[in-house]
MIROLO-614215 format. One record per residue: residue number from 0; x, y, z of N, C-alpha, C in turn. Coordinates in steps of 0.02 Angstrom, whole numbers. Layout:
MIROLO-614215
NODE,num,n_east,n_north,n_up,ca_east,ca_north,ca_up,c_east,c_north,c_up
NODE,NUM,X,Y,Z,X,Y,Z,X,Y,Z
...
END
This chain:
MIROLO-614215
NODE,num,n_east,n_north,n_up,ca_east,ca_north,ca_up,c_east,c_north,c_up
NODE,0,14821,-6346,12310,14807,-6295,12359,14876,-6266,12385
NODE,1,14877,-6203,12396,14937,-6172,12424,14915,-6133,12487
NODE,2,14964,-6115,12526,14949,-6081,12591,14910,-6016,12579
NODE,3,14930,-5975,12533,14899,-5910,12519,14827,-5921,12511
NODE,4,14804,-5967,12466,14735,-5982,12454,14697,-6005,12516
NODE,5,14731,-6048,12555,14696,-6073,12619,14690,-6011,12667
NODE,6,14742,-5971,12672,14736,-5912,12720,14683,-5866,12696
NODE,7,14672,-5857,12632,14619,-5816,12605,14552,-5840,12624
NODE,8,14545,-5905,12617,14478,-5937,12635,14464,-5928,12710
NODE,9,14517,-5936,12752,14507,-5933,12824,14510,-5859,12847
NODE,10,14524,-5818,12803,14527,-5741,12817,14579,-5728,12874
NODE,11,14642,-5762,12867,14693,-5749,12911,14752,-5728,12865
NODE,12,14801,-5691,12894,14863,-5675,12857,14908,-5733,12858
NODE,13,14948,-5732,12809,15001,-5788,12810,15050,-5783,12866
NODE,14,15067,-5722,12880,15113,-5714,12945,15079,-5741,13008
NODE,15,15016,-5727,13013,14980,-5753,13073,14973,-5828,13070
NODE,16,14967,-5858,13013,14964,-5930,13008,15029,-5961,13028
NODE,17,15085,-5930,13002,15152,-5957,13016,15168,-5945,13094
NODE,18,15148,-5890,13120,15157,-5877,13191,15120,-5931,13232
NODE,19,15056,-5947,13211,15018,-5996,13245,15057,-6064,13241
NODE,20,15082,-6081,13186,15118,-6148,13180,15177,-6148,13226
NODE,21,15213,-6095,13232,15273,-6090,13275,15257,-6101,13350
NODE,22,15198,-6084,13370,15173,-6090,13438,15147,-6154,13460
NODE,23,15144,-6202,13412,15112,-6266,13427,15139,-6300,13488
NODE,24,15205,-6299,13499,15234,-6335,13558,15210,-6302,13620
NODE,25,15208,-6232,13618,15184,-6199,13683,15110,-6215,13696
NODE,26,15069,-6220,13643,14999,-6237,13650,14994,-6305,13680
NODE,27,15031,-6351,13656,15029,-6423,13683,15051,-6422,13753
NODE,28,15102,-6386,13775,15122,-6385,13846,15069,-6356,13886
NODE,29,15042,-6299,13865,14987,-6268,13899,14925,-6318,13908
NODE,30,14910,-6358,13857,14854,-6401,13863,14871,-6458,13910
NODE,31,14931,-6482,13914,14949,-6535,13962,14944,-6504,14031
NODE,32,14966,-6441,14046,14966,-6413,14109,14891,-6402,14129
NODE,33,14849,-6380,14082,14779,-6368,14096,14745,-6435,14118
NODE,34,14762,-6489,14082,14731,-6554,14099,14752,-6577,14168
NODE,35,14818,-6567,14181,14843,-6589,14255,14806,-6544,14304
NODE,36,14800,-6479,14292,14764,-6437,14343,14694,-6462,14350
NODE,37,14659,-6477,14292,14590,-6502,14295,14584,-6566,14339
NODE,38,14632,-6611,14329,14629,-6675,14366,14640,-6660,14437
NODE,39,14684,-6615,14459,14695,-6598,14527,14632,-6567,14556
NODE,40,14603,-6521,14523,14543,-6487,14547,14485,-6540,14555
NODE,41,14478,-6583,14509,14429,-6637,14512,14442,-6685,14572
NODE,42,14500,-6700,14580,14516,-6746,14639,14504,-6710,14707
NODE,43,14520,-6646,14710,14506,-6608,14770,14435,-6600,14781
NODE,44,14400,-6586,14727,14325,-6574,14732,14289,-6637,14757
NODE,45,14311,-6695,14735,14279,-6757,14754,14305,-6786,14818
NODE,46,14357,-6757,14851,14381,-6781,14912,14330,-6781,14968
NODE,47,14322,-6834,15000,14274,-6845,15056,14204,-6838,15035
NODE,48,14187,-6837,14973,14118,-6845,14947,14075,-6786,14958
NODE,49,14099,-6726,14965,14051,-6670,14972,14082,-6608,14932
NODE,50,14038,-6569,14911,14059,-6511,14864,14100,-6461,14908
NODE,51,14147,-6428,14871,14189,-6383,14904,14192,-6316,14861
NODE,52,14203,-6262,14891,14204,-6199,14856,14275,-6188,14835
NODE,53,14285,-6132,14802,14349,-6118,14771,14408,-6109,14825
NODE,54,14388,-6082,14883,14437,-6073,14934,14461,-6142,14962
NODE,55,14414,-6186,14974,14431,-6252,14998,14477,-6289,14946
NODE,56,14459,-6285,14887,14498,-6316,14832,14569,-6285,14829
NODE,57,14572,-6221,14834,14641,-6188,14832,14683,-6212,14891
NODE,58,14655,-6212,14950,14689,-6230,15012,14711,-6301,15008
NODE,59,14668,-6349,14985,14687,-6418,14982,14743,-6429,14935
NODE,60,14736,-6395,14875,14789,-6406,14822,14853,-6372,14842
NODE,61,14851,-6314,14878,14914,-6284,14903,14950,-6328,14952
NODE,62,14911,-6359,14998,14941,-6403,15048,14968,-6465,15016
NODE,63,14931,-6491,14970,14956,-6552,14936,15019,-6542,14895
NODE,64,15028,-6484,14863,15085,-6469,14823,15145,-6456,14870
NODE,65,15132,-6427,14930,15184,-6415,14978,15213,-6481,15005
NODE,66,15167,-6530,15014,15190,-6594,15040,15228,-6637,14993
NODE,67,15220,-6622,14925,15253,-6664,14877,15327,-6641,14870
NODE,68,15376,-6684,14859,15447,-6666,14853,15457,-6631,14787
END
């Protein structure tokens, strides 16, 4: 199998495939940041055992980030 054949099957250009490969590190960094953001939101949402809206989550997270060095 060669790259051209695989790209034809997937209906993508070879240049697009190679561009996608080059962005792997950025995708992984973004995935790590997304996971950290999710964990923070989940922690804030579960704080004190009652549901919170987006404003409360934002304010809690902003205050928490300000307090950290």
